[in-house]
C-alpha positions as CSV (number, residue, x, y, z in Angstrom):
1,X,-18.1,-21.8,23.6
2,X,-14.6,-21.2,24.9
3,X,-13.6,-24.4,23.2
4,X,-13.5,-22.5,19.9
5,X,-11.0,-19.9,21.1
6,X,-7.9,-19.9,18.9
7,X,-8.9,-23.2,17.3
8,X,-9.9,-22.2,13.8
9,X,-7.5,-20.0,11.9
10,X,-9.2,-16.8,10.6
11,X,-8.4,-17.5,6.9
12,X,-10.3,-20.8,7.1
13,X,-13.2,-19.0,8.8
14,X,-13.1,-16.4,6.1
15,X,-13.1,-19.1,3.4
16,X,-16.2,-20.8,4.9
17,X,-18.0,-17.4,5.2
18,X,-17.1,-16.6,1.6
19,X,-18.5,-19.9,0.5
20,X,-21.7,-19.1,2.4
21,X,-21.8,-15.7,0.7
22,X,-21.5,-17.4,-2.7
23,X,-24.2,-19.9,-1.9
24,X,-26.5,-17.1,-0.8
25,X,-25.8,-15.2,-4.0
26,X,-26.4,-18.4,-6.1
27,X,-29.6,-19.3,-4.3
28,X,-31.1,-15.9,-4.4
29,X,-30.5,-15.6,-8.1
30,X,-29.2,-12.1,-7.7
31,X,-27.5,-11.2,-11.0
32,X,-24.5,-9.1,-10.4
33,X,-24.4,-6.2,-12.8
34,X,-21.3,-5.3,-14.6
35,X,-21.3,-1.8,-13.3
36,X,-17.8,-0.5,-13.7
37,X,-17.6,1.6,-10.5
38,X,-18.8,-1.3,-8.3
39,X,-16.1,-3.6,-9.9
40,X,-13.5,-0.9,-9.4
41,X,-14.4,-0.3,-5.8
42,X,-14.3,-4.1,-5.2
43,X,-10.8,-4.4,-6.8
44,X,-9.5,-1.3,-4.9
45,X,-10.7,-2.8,-1.5
46,X,-9.1,-6.1,-2.4
47,X,-5.8,-4.4,-3.2
48,X,-5.9,-2.4,0.0
49,X,-6.6,-5.7,1.8
50,X,-3.5,-7.3,0.2
51,X,-1.4,-4.3,1.2
52,X,-2.5,-4.5,4.8
53,X,-1.7,-8.2,5.2
54,X,1.7,-7.7,3.4
55,X,2.6,-4.9,5.7
56,X,1.6,-7.0,8.7
57,X,3.7,-9.9,7.6
58,X,6.7,-7.6,7.1
59,X,6.3,-6.2,10.6
60,X,6.1,-9.7,12.1
61,X,9.2,-10.8,10.1
62,X,11.2,-7.8,11.2
63,X,10.2,-8.5,14.8
64,X,11.2,-12.2,14.5
65,X,8.0,-13.4,16.0
66,X,5.3,-15.9,15.1
67,X,2.2,-15.1,13.2
68,X,0.5,-18.4,14.3
69,X,-2.9,-17.3,15.6
70,X,-3.4,-20.7,17.3
71,X,-0.7,-20.0,19.8
72,X,-0.5,-16.3,20.7
73,X,1.3,-17.1,23.9
74,X,4.4,-18.0,21.7
75,X,4.9,-14.4,20.6
76,X,8.5,-13.5,21.0
77,X,8.0,-9.8,20.7
78,X,5.2,-7.3,20.8
79,X,4.8,-5.8,17.4
80,X,3.9,-2.1,17.6
81,X,5.7,-0.7,14.5
82,X,4.7,-0.4,10.9
83,X,1.0,-1.0,10.2
84,X,0.6,-1.9,13.9
85,X,0.9,1.8,14.7
86,X,-2.6,2.2,13.2
87,X,-4.5,-1.0,14.0
88,X,-3.8,-3.9,16.4
89,X,-5.4,-6.4,13.9
90,X,-4.4,-5.6,10.4
91,X,-4.5,-9.3,9.3
92,X,-8.0,-9.7,10.5
93,X,-9.0,-6.3,9.1
94,X,-7.6,-7.4,5.7
95,X,-9.9,-10.5,5.7
96,X,-12.9,-8.3,6.6
97,X,-12.0,-6.0,3.7
98,X,-11.6,-9.0,1.4
99,X,-15.0,-10.3,2.3
100,X,-16.4,-6.8,1.9
101,X,-14.9,-6.6,-1.6
102,X,-16.4,-10.1,-2.4
103,X,-19.8,-8.9,-1.2
104,X,-19.6,-5.8,-3.3
105,X,-18.7,-7.9,-6.3
106,X,-21.8,-10.0,-5.8
107,X,-24.0,-6.9,-5.7
108,X,-26.3,-8.6,-3.2
109,X,-27.2,-6.8,0.0
110,X,-27.5,-10.0,2.0
111,X,-23.9,-10.9,1.2
112,X,-22.8,-7.9,3.3
113,X,-23.6,-10.0,6.3
114,X,-20.5,-12.1,5.6
115,X,-17.9,-9.5,6.7
116,X,-20.1,-8.7,9.8
117,X,-20.3,-12.3,10.9
118,X,-16.6,-12.8,10.3
119,X,-15.7,-9.7,12.4
120,X,-18.0,-10.9,15.2
121,X,-16.6,-14.4,15.2
122,X,-13.0,-13.4,15.0
123,X,-13.4,-10.8,17.7
124,X,-14.9,-13.3,20.1
125,X,-12.9,-16.4,19.3
126,X,-9.5,-15.0,18.2
127,X,-8.9,-11.4,19.0
128,X,-10.1,-11.5,22.7
129,X,-8.1,-14.6,23.5
130,X,-5.1,-13.2,21.8
131,X,-5.4,-10.0,23.8
132,X,-5.6,-12.0,27.0
133,X,-2.4,-13.9,26.1
134,X,-0.5,-10.9,25.0
135,X,-1.5,-9.0,28.2
136,X,-0.4,-11.9,30.3
137,X,2.9,-12.1,28.4
138,X,3.8,-8.4,27.9
139,X,1.8,-6.7,30.8
140,X,1.9,-2.9,30.9
141,X,3.7,-2.7,27.6
142,X,0.7,-4.3,25.9
143,X,-1.9,-2.3,28.0
144,X,-0.2,0.9,26.9
145,X,-0.2,-0.2,23.3
146,X,-3.9,-1.0,23.6
147,X,-4.6,2.5,24.9
148,X,-2.7,4.1,21.9
149,X,-4.0,1.9,19.1
150,X,-7.5,0.8,18.2
151,X,-8.4,-2.9,17.8
152,X,-9.7,-2.7,14.2
153,X,-9.2,0.7,12.7
């Protein structure tokens, strides 16, 4: 399955999984309650997700490097500042959180599989190939960074 490595951008994968979550919710006839706390938690997670991705974009912009996940070997700099001091994958983490917020909004337990499937897919077909490319390009600097900062959170 190596042919899938870095071929599908994570946002497209997240959209496909979100569509699957919606289909699951629609087909199981689970009626989402209007419970205010559930809605508030979903909105708060979505806002945190947006803040994470914005912080990641700002860090990449300041480093003058690419955010293109299809070509990690084109990275001009190793980004280790800003949000990248806390997680090596804030953009992917933001998508996991967005899918989690979506699942909470549906109020359907089965929809919680969406973020899990996304995290597993992205880890295997995006994160691990990116890590290999960054290690090849930045060597010990990247290895040291990986020892200091966790992959997801």
